[in-house]
TISE-652624 format. One record per residue: y negated, x negated, z negated of N, C-alpha, C, CB in turn. Coordinates in steps of 0.05 Angstrom, whole numbers, padded with zeros to 5 digits, always signed. Glycine has a CB too. Layout:
// TISE-652624
YXZYXZYXZYXZ...
// end
This chain:
// TISE-652624
-02138-02133-01688-02137-02107-01701-02135-02112-01731-02114-02089-01691-02149-02096-01746-02148-02096-01775-02146-02067-01783-02173-02111-01788-02122-02058-01789-02119-02030-01795-02124-02014-01769-02137-02020-01818-02142-01994-01771-02149-01978-01748-02174-01989-01734-02153-01950-01756-02183-02013-01742-02208-02024-01731-02202-02048-01714-02228-02031-01753-02215-02050-01691-02214-02075-01676-02237-02093-01686-02216-02070-01644-02232-02118-01687-02252-02137-01696-02257-02157-01674-02243-02152-01722-02282-02159-01665-02290-02177-01644-02306-02200-01657-02307-02163-01622-02298-02225-01652-02311-02248-01664-02307-02272-01646-02301-02253-01693-02326-02290-01645-02324-02315-01631-02319-02312-01601-02302-02332-01643-02333-02293-01589-02332-02290-01560-02355-02307-01549-02334-02260-01551-02349-02325-01531-02370-02344-01521-02369-02344-01490-02366-02372-01532-02392-02343-01478-02394-02347-01449-02408-02374-01445-02410-02324-01435-02395-02392-01431-02406-02418-01427-02432-02416-01411-02386-02436-01411-02452-02433-01417-02478-02431-01405-02479-02427-01375-02494-02455-01412-02462-02441-01360-02463-02438-01331-02453-02412-01321-02447-02461-01319-02441-02396-01338-02430-02370-01330-02446-02346-01342-02401-02367-01338-02467-02352-01356-02482-02330-01369-02500-02316-01349-02500-02342-01391-02507-02291-01356-02525-02274-01340-02513-02265-01314-02551-02288-01336-02486-02263-01313-02472-02255-01288-02455-02230-01293-02455-02278-01278-02457-02219-01317-02442-02194-01323-02414-02199-01335-02438-02179-01298-02407-02224-01339-02381-02231-01350-02377-02220-01378-02376-02261-01349-02398-02223-01395-02396-02213-01423-02391-02184-01424-02422-02220-01438-02404-02169-01406-02400-02140-01405-02372-02133-01397-02420-02127-01386-02361-02147-01378-02333-02143-01369-02314-02149-01392-02327-02160-01344-02317-02171-01405-02299-02180-01427-02300-02159-01449-02307-02208-01437-02324-02151-01457-02326-02132-01479-02314-02105-01471-02356-02128-01487-02317-02096-01447-02306-02071-01437-02275-02072-01438-02315-02065-01409-02264-02094-01429-02235-02097-01429-02224-02099-01458-02227-02123-01414-02238-02112-01476-02230-02113-01504-02230-02085-01516-02248-02132-01520-02250-02069-01508-02252-02041-01518-02228-02025-01508-02279-02029-01509-02221-02028-01483-02198-02013-01472-02173-02021-01486-02196-02018-01441-02169-02047-01490-02144-02057-01503-02143-02047-01532-02144-02088-01502-02165-02048-01546-02166-02039-01574-02158-02009-01575-02193-02043-01586-02169-01993-01557-02162-01965-01557-02133-01960-01551-02180-01950-01536-02122-01976-01533-02093-01974-01527-02076-01981-01551-02086-01992-01503-02086-01999-01568-02071-02007-01592-02076-01989-01616-02079-02035-01599-02093-01968-01612-02097-01948-01633-02123-01951-01649-02075-01949-01651-02141-01969-01641-02166-01972-01656-02183-01947-01654-02181-01996-01646-02194-01939-01677-02212-01916-01677-02241-01924-01684-02202-01895-01697-02244-01950-01690-02271-01961-01695-02270-01990-01688-02280-01957-01725-02294-02002-01685-02295-02030-01678-02316-02044-01695-02302-02034-01648-02311-02069-01701-02329-02085-01717-02335-02110-01701-02317-02092-01745-02360-02117-01699-02368-02140-01683-02384-02160-01700-02384-02132-01658-02377-02185-01699-02392-02206-01712-02407-02220-01689-02374-02226-01729-02434-02220-01690-02450-02230-01668-02472-02249-01678-02462-02207-01652-02480-02267-01661-02503-02284-01666-02528-02271-01655-02499-02313-01654-02551-02281-01662-02576-02271-01651-02575-02272-01621-02600-02288-01662-02563-02293-01609-02562-02297-01580-02548-02274-01566-02549-02323-01573-02528-02262-01580-02513-02240-01567-02524-02212-01572-02485-02241-01578-02545-02210-01588-02554-02183-01595-02564-02167-01571-02576-02185-01615-02577-02180-01552-02586-02166-01528-02563-02153-01513-02601-02185-01510-02543-02169-01507-02519-02158-01493-02506-02136-01509-02499-02181-01488-02501-02140-01534-02487-02120-01550-02504-02094-01552-02480-02131-01577-02530-02097-01555-02547-02074-01556-02546-02058-01530-02576-02082-01561-02545-02071-01507-02543-02058-01481-02516-02044-01479-02546-02078-01458-02496-02053-01493-02469-02041-01492-02466-02019-01512-02448-02062-01496-02487-02013-01528-02486-01991-01547-02480-01999-01576-02465-01972-01538-02476-02024-01582-02471-02033-01609-02497-02031-01625-02460-02062-01610-02495-02025-01651-02518-02024-01668-02513-02042-01693-02525-01996-01677-02534-02054-01703-02532-02071-01727-02531-02053-01752-02556-02091-01729-02509-02056-01767-02506-02042-01792-02514-02060-01816-02478-02032-01796-02509-02086-01812-02515-02104-01834-02517-02132-01822-02494-02103-01856-02539-02147-01829-02540-02175-01820-02519-02191-01835-02568-02186-01825-02511-02213-01822-02490-02230-01833-02500-02258-01834-02464-02228-01816-02497-02271-01856-02505-02299-01859-02481-02317-01862-02524-02303-01883-02479-02337-01845-02456-02356-01847-02463-02378-01867-02450-02368-01819-02444-02387-01882-02448-02408-01901-02424-02426-01900-02453-02397-01929-02428-02451-01908-02407-02471-01908-02410-02488-01933-02407-02489-01883-02388-02491-01948-02388-02507-01972-02373-02533-01965-02375-02493-01996-02387-02555-01965-02375-02581-01959-02354-02588-01980-02396-02603-01958-02332-02599-01971-02310-02606-01989-02316-02631-02005-02283-02611-01973
// end
């Protein structure tokens, strides 16, 4: 939670468990928990690989995100 928003990031389904509905179950449970904790909005950070699942669950892209790393 961040204020009144739930933030979903770094949710991974291992390859051998993909395409079995697990991602939908996990996201649904996270949504229920966030609502119980008082969230009124949700923010999701997703990779291209997850866009199909999240789109089916009703999420929409508001802004693309680019990851960057600065070597020490």
